[in-house]
C-alpha positions as CSV (number, residue, x, y, z in Angstrom):
1,M,26.5,188.2,-101.2
2,T,25.8,188.3,-97.4
3,S,24.3,185.7,-95.9
4,T,21.0,185.7,-94.8
5,I,21.2,183.8,-91.8
6,S,24.7,182.6,-90.5
7,L,26.0,180.9,-87.5
8,D,29.6,181.1,-86.5
9,N,30.7,178.0,-83.9
10,V,27.5,178.6,-82.0
11,S,26.8,176.2,-79.2
12,M,24.0,175.9,-76.4
13,V,24.5,174.6,-72.8
14,F,21.4,174.2,-70.8
15,G,21.8,174.6,-66.9
16,S,25.4,174.0,-65.2
17,G,27.4,171.9,-62.9
18,I,26.3,168.0,-63.1
19,D,23.0,169.3,-64.2
20,A,24.4,170.9,-67.3
21,V,23.0,170.1,-70.8
22,K,24.6,170.6,-74.1
23,A,22.2,170.8,-76.9
24,L,24.4,172.6,-79.4
25,E,28.2,172.2,-80.1
26,S,30.3,174.5,-82.6
27,I,27.4,175.1,-85.4
28,D,28.2,177.0,-88.4
29,L,25.9,177.8,-90.9
30,D,25.3,180.1,-93.8
31,V,21.7,180.4,-95.5
32,Q,21.7,182.3,-98.8
33,P,18.9,184.4,-100.0
34,G,16.1,182.5,-101.2
35,E,17.4,179.1,-99.9
36,F,15.1,176.8,-98.4
37,V,17.1,174.8,-96.2
38,S,15.7,172.3,-94.0
39,L,17.1,171.0,-90.6
40,I,16.8,167.1,-90.2
41,G,18.6,165.2,-87.4
42,P,17.6,162.4,-84.1
43,S,15.0,163.6,-81.9
44,G,16.6,166.1,-79.3
45,C,19.8,166.9,-81.7
46,G,18.9,170.6,-81.3
47,K,17.1,171.4,-84.0
48,S,14.5,173.7,-82.8
49,T,17.1,175.2,-80.3
50,M,19.1,176.4,-83.1
51,L,15.8,178.2,-85.0
52,R,14.5,179.6,-81.2
53,V,18.7,180.8,-81.4
54,I,17.8,182.3,-84.8
55,G,14.5,183.7,-83.3
56,D,15.7,185.4,-80.8
57,L,13.5,183.2,-78.2
58,I,17.0,182.0,-76.7
59,S,20.8,183.7,-76.6
60,P,23.4,181.1,-77.4
61,S,26.0,180.0,-74.7
62,A,29.2,180.9,-77.1
63,G,29.3,182.1,-80.9
64,T,27.7,184.7,-83.0
65,P,24.6,184.4,-84.6
66,Q,23.8,187.1,-87.4
67,V,20.4,187.6,-89.1
68,N,20.7,189.9,-91.9
69,G,23.7,190.8,-91.1
70,K,22.5,192.0,-87.9
71,S,22.3,190.1,-84.4
72,P,18.9,188.5,-84.2
73,H,17.5,190.2,-81.3
74,Q,18.2,193.4,-83.9
75,A,16.4,191.6,-86.8
76,R,13.3,190.7,-84.3
77,L,12.9,194.3,-84.0
78,D,13.3,195.1,-87.3
79,R,10.4,192.0,-88.0
80,D,13.2,190.3,-90.5
81,Y,11.5,187.1,-89.4
82,G,8.0,185.2,-89.1
83,M,7.7,181.8,-87.9
84,V,5.9,179.1,-87.7
85,F,5.2,176.1,-85.3
86,Q,4.0,172.9,-85.1
87,S,0.8,174.4,-83.3
88,A,-1.3,177.4,-85.6
89,T,-1.7,178.8,-82.3
90,L,-4.6,181.2,-83.6
91,L,-6.8,182.7,-81.1
92,D,-10.2,180.8,-81.1
93,W,-12.2,184.2,-80.6
94,R,-10.8,185.9,-83.8
95,T,-11.6,185.6,-87.1
96,V,-9.5,184.2,-89.5
97,L,-8.9,187.7,-90.7
98,E,-8.4,189.1,-87.8
99,N,-5.5,186.1,-86.8
100,V,-3.4,186.9,-90.0
101,A,-3.8,190.6,-89.2
102,L,-3.0,190.5,-85.4
103,P,1.3,191.5,-86.2
104,L,-0.1,194.7,-88.2
105,E,-2.7,194.9,-85.2
106,I,0.4,195.1,-83.2
107,M,2.7,197.6,-85.3
108,G,-0.4,200.1,-85.1
109,I,-1.5,199.9,-88.8
110,D,-4.9,201.1,-89.2
111,R,-7.6,198.8,-89.7
112,P,-8.4,199.0,-93.3
113,E,-4.6,198.6,-94.6
114,R,-4.3,195.8,-92.1
115,D,-7.9,194.2,-93.5
116,A,-6.4,194.6,-96.9
117,V,-3.2,193.1,-96.2
118,G,-4.7,190.2,-94.4
119,R,-6.9,189.7,-97.4
120,K,-4.1,189.7,-99.9
121,M,-2.3,187.2,-97.4
122,L,-5.1,184.7,-97.2
123,E,-5.9,184.8,-101.2
124,L,-2.0,184.2,-101.0
125,V,-2.9,180.9,-99.6
126,Q,-5.7,180.2,-100.8
127,L,-8.2,180.7,-98.0
128,D,-9.3,184.3,-99.1
129,G,-13.2,182.5,-99.3
130,F,-12.8,182.2,-95.4
131,A,-11.9,185.6,-93.5
132,S,-14.7,185.6,-91.3
133,H,-14.5,182.1,-90.1
134,Y,-13.3,181.4,-87.1
135,P,-10.2,179.0,-86.2
136,W,-12.5,176.2,-84.9
137,Q,-14.1,175.7,-87.7
138,L,-10.9,175.0,-89.6
139,S,-9.5,171.8,-90.5
140,G,-5.7,171.4,-89.0
141,G,-4.2,171.7,-92.6
142,M,-6.4,175.2,-93.2
143,Q,-5.2,176.3,-89.5
144,Q,-1.8,176.1,-90.5
145,R,-2.1,177.9,-93.6
146,V,-3.9,180.7,-91.3
147,S,-0.5,180.5,-89.2
148,I,1.6,181.3,-92.5
149,A,-0.3,183.7,-93.4
150,R,-0.1,185.6,-90.3
151,A,3.6,184.9,-90.4
152,L,3.8,186.5,-93.9
153,S,1.6,189.3,-93.2
154,F,4.4,192.2,-92.2
155,Q,6.4,190.6,-95.3
156,P,9.7,188.8,-93.5
157,S,12.0,188.1,-95.5
158,I,12.8,185.0,-93.9
159,L,10.3,182.2,-92.3
160,L,11.2,180.1,-89.6
161,M,9.4,176.7,-89.2
162,D,9.4,174.2,-86.5
163,E,7.7,171.1,-87.8
164,P,4.9,173.1,-89.0
165,F,2.8,169.8,-90.9
166,G,4.4,167.1,-88.1
167,A,0.6,166.7,-86.9
168,L,-1.2,166.6,-89.9
169,D,-2.4,163.5,-91.7
170,E,0.3,162.2,-94.5
171,M,-2.5,163.3,-97.6
172,T,-3.2,166.7,-96.0
173,R,0.5,166.9,-95.4
174,E,2.2,166.4,-99.0
175,R,-0.8,169.3,-100.1
176,M,0.3,171.6,-97.2
177,Q,4.0,171.0,-99.3
178,M,3.2,172.2,-102.5
179,E,1.1,174.8,-100.5
180,L,4.3,176.1,-99.4
181,L,6.8,175.6,-102.3
182,R,4.2,177.8,-104.2
183,I,4.7,180.4,-101.6
184,W,8.1,180.1,-101.5
185,E,8.1,180.9,-105.0
186,E,5.9,183.3,-104.8
187,T,7.4,185.3,-102.0
188,E,11.0,184.4,-102.5
189,T,11.5,184.2,-98.9
190,T,14.1,182.6,-97.6
191,V,12.9,179.4,-95.1
192,L,14.6,177.7,-92.5
193,F,12.7,174.4,-91.6
194,V,12.6,171.8,-89.4
195,T,11.6,168.1,-90.0
196,H,11.6,164.7,-88.8
197,S,10.8,163.5,-92.1
198,I,13.7,162.6,-94.5
199,A,11.0,162.9,-97.6
200,E,9.7,166.0,-96.7
201,A,13.4,167.8,-96.3
202,V,14.3,166.2,-99.7
203,F,10.8,167.1,-101.8
204,L,10.6,171.0,-100.2
205,S,14.5,171.8,-99.5
206,T,17.7,173.1,-101.9
207,R,19.5,172.0,-99.3
208,V,19.6,169.7,-96.5
209,I,21.4,169.9,-93.1
210,V,22.1,166.5,-91.2
211,M,22.5,167.1,-87.4
212,S,24.0,164.0,-85.0
213,P,22.4,163.2,-81.6
214,R,23.1,165.8,-78.4
215,P,25.4,167.5,-78.1
216,G,23.9,168.6,-81.9
217,R,26.8,169.3,-84.5
218,I,25.9,169.6,-88.6
219,V,27.4,166.2,-89.8
220,D,26.5,166.7,-93.3
221,R,25.5,169.0,-96.2
222,I,23.4,167.6,-99.3
223,D,22.8,170.0,-102.5
224,V,18.9,169.1,-103.7
225,D,19.4,169.3,-107.6
226,L,16.0,168.9,-108.2
227,P,14.5,170.6,-110.9
228,Q,11.9,173.5,-110.2
229,P,8.9,173.9,-109.7
230,R,8.6,170.9,-108.0
231,G,5.0,168.7,-108.1
232,F,3.5,165.1,-107.2
233,D,5.6,163.8,-110.5
234,T,9.0,165.0,-108.2
235,R,8.1,162.0,-105.8
236,E,8.5,159.5,-108.6
237,H,12.0,160.9,-109.9
238,Q,15.0,158.5,-109.7
239,R,16.6,161.9,-108.2
240,F,14.3,161.8,-105.3
241,F,14.8,158.6,-104.2
242,E,18.3,159.1,-104.7
243,L,18.4,162.0,-102.5
244,I,16.6,160.3,-99.7
245,T,18.8,157.5,-99.6
246,R,21.6,160.0,-99.3
247,V,20.1,162.0,-96.2
248,R,19.0,158.2,-94.3
249,E,22.6,157.1,-95.0
250,A,23.8,160.0,-93.6
251,L,21.7,159.6,-90.5
252,R,22.9,155.4,-90.5
253,A,26.4,157.0,-90.2
254,I,25.6,158.5,-87.1
255,E,23.6,156.2,-85.6
256,D,26.5,153.3,-86.4
257,E,29.0,156.1,-84.9
258,P,30.8,154.6,-81.6
259,A,29.2,155.9,-78.0
């Protein structure tokens, strides 16, 4: 099976000489179609840098990244992935529907078709009653749902998510996690998700990738064998707590390593 995302010995260095900062070192990672993989590690360990390499926002210093068997640059041109960041980055002067349909507008799709797709995406994220609202009229969680709908509007096979729920309160965050799992199951999209939350990584993922402090290296790969579909009662399962402990111990082992 061809990996949806493949990183072969990828390293990333910012700057040069005495000012050089090694963000990633010798990263090998394969993500299979339909997986939900979370990246977790200390702040500054290169999680977001890895996402930016895959998303063609930066080029690695060494190694070979591939997305759907092609370079990240070609994958971006082919619109193989959508991206969602911690901030919803919506345009306040455009309605919710116009924000969702923006990628389709840029692609030159006529208005009736892009409006139809936009409304379908809003229905997917359960915001179909808010098409004519503006972003500033929505809560933070609703804005993030609009952002997810926009990222999915052109039907990418991959969703790259950089701490999309990090700024939300705990209750809203848990509801958004449930929404994301529902959307993932309905769309069968491959998801690569950056988070600082151990519980979030375990609840959402089929696999958790644990990274070391800078320079970021992969130090553990933990399969999450919780049953699907997951719900609020999943957080009460003994296995959920066992997996949280496993991830926490992997992170603690990194902290205990001699400098």
